C-alpha positions in Angstrom: 91.2 115.8 90.8 93.1 115.1 87.6 96.8 115.0 87.8 99.4 115.2 85.0 101.7 112.4 84.0 102.5 110.2 87.0 105.3 108.4 85.5 103.6 105.0 85.4 102.9 105.1 89.1 99.1 105.9 88.9 98.3 102.7 90.8 100.5 103.7 93.7 99.1 107.2 93.8 95.5 105.9 93.7 96.2 103.8 96.7 97.8 106.7 98.6 94.9 109.0 97.7 92.4 106.4 99.1 94.5 105.9 102.2 94.6 109.6 103.0 90.9 110.0 102.2 90.0 107.2 104.7 92.3 108.5 107.4 91.2 112.1 107.1 87.6 111.0 107.8 88.6 108.5 110.5 91.0 110.8 112.4 88.4 112.6 114.5 85.3 110.5 113.9 85.6 108.6 117.3 85.9 111.9 119.2 82.8 113.4 117.4 80.8 110.3 118.0 81.7 110.3 121.7 80.9 114.0 122.0 77.5 113.6 120.3 76.7 110.6 122.5 77.7 112.2 125.7 75.8 115.3 124.7 72.6 113.3 124.0 72.5 114.5 120.4 70.8 111.6 118.6 70.4 113.7 115.4 74.2 114.2 115.3 74.7 110.5 115.9 72.4 109.7 113.0 74.5 111.9 110.8 77.7 110.3 112.1 76.2 106.9 111.2 76.0 108.1 107.6 79.6 109.2 107.8 80.5 105.7 109.1 78.7 104.2 106.1 80.8 106.4 103.8 84.0 105.5 105.7 83.1 101.8 105.3 83.0 102.3 101.5 86.3 104.1 101.6 87.9 101.2 103.5 86.4 98.7 101.0 87.9 100.8 98.2 91.2 101.0 100.1 91.3 97.3 100.4 90.7 96.9 96.7 93.5 99.3 95.9 95.8 97.6 98.3 95.1 94.2 96.9 95.7 95.3 93.4 98.9 97.0 94.3 100.1 94.0 96.3 99.4 91.5 93.6 101.0 93.7 91.0 104.3 94.1 92.9 104.5 91.1 95.1 103.9 87.4 95.3 100.5 86.4 96.6 101.9 85.4 100.0 101.8 88.1 102.7 98.6 90.0 101.7 96.8 88.2 104.6 98.1 90.7 107.1 96.6 93.6 105.0 93.5 91.6 104.5 93.0 91.1 108.3 93.7 94.7 109.2 91.5 96.3 106.5 88.8 93.6 106.8 88.9 94.1 110.6 88.5 97.9 110.2 85.4 97.3 108.0 84.1 94.9 110.6 84.6 97.4 113.4 82.8 100.1 111.4 79.9 97.6 110.9 79.8 97.1 114.7 79.9 100.8 115.4 77.0 101.4 113.0 75.0 98.6 114.6 75.6 99.9 118.1 74.8 103.5 117.2 71.6 102.5 115.4 70.6 100.4 118.4 71.0 103.4 120.7 69.3 105.8 118.3 66.3 103.5 118.0 66.1 102.9 121.7 67.0 99.2 121.5 70.1 99.9 123.6 69.6 102.2 126.5 73.3 103.2 126.7 76.6 102.5 125.0 79.1 101.7 127.7 82.0 101.8 125.3 81.3 105.5 124.8 81.0 106.2 128.5 84.4 104.8 129.4 87.3 107.1 130.1 89.4 107.5 127.0 93.0 106.4 127.1 95.6 108.9 125.9 98.2 107.8 123.4 101.9 107.9 124.2 104.8 106.6 122.1 106.9 103.7 123.5 109.2 104.9 126.3 107.0 107.8 127.3 106.5 108.5 130.9 103.6 110.3 132.6 100.9 107.8 133.0 98.8 108.3 136.1 95.7 106.7 137.5 93.8 109.8 136.3 95.4 109.8 132.8 96.4 106.3 131.7 98.4 106.0 128.5 97.9 103.7 125.6 101.1 102.9 123.7 102.1 100.9 120.6 101.5 97.2 120.3 104.2 94.8 119.2 103.6 93.3 115.8 104.7 89.9 117.1 101.6 89.9 119.3 99.1 90.7 116.5 97.2 87.7 115.2 97.9 87.0 111.5 96.3 84.4 109.2 99.7 83.0 108.1 100.8 82.0 111.7 
């Protein structure tokens, strides 16, 4: 899509476009993978592996955009947090691809991670968790491992 004059902020909008693209694909991919696995649909899983490969490329591109944006507007210090998070996302996608391919090929008889009960998200301070419907909330950034610490 070609946009008009962006007031010298093309680099910022390019990053935002890439972020939205990656998140749109990622938003329901886990649910679709779980549904296909639980339904025994290996053909659908094979298609979803290809989607994961595309998502991986989107994350690599997002990281490139983020790094360019960071180094344009900031000092070099501090990008390590982005590097870990985006690099970690790429690594998790690689793991998901490997696990799904192992299942599709018959090397793995089952994927326990897709058989486990899903945790429902709830914002901090929410109530309503039960043994049948546990909640998963936010993590504190102080507990996230960072390269600079």
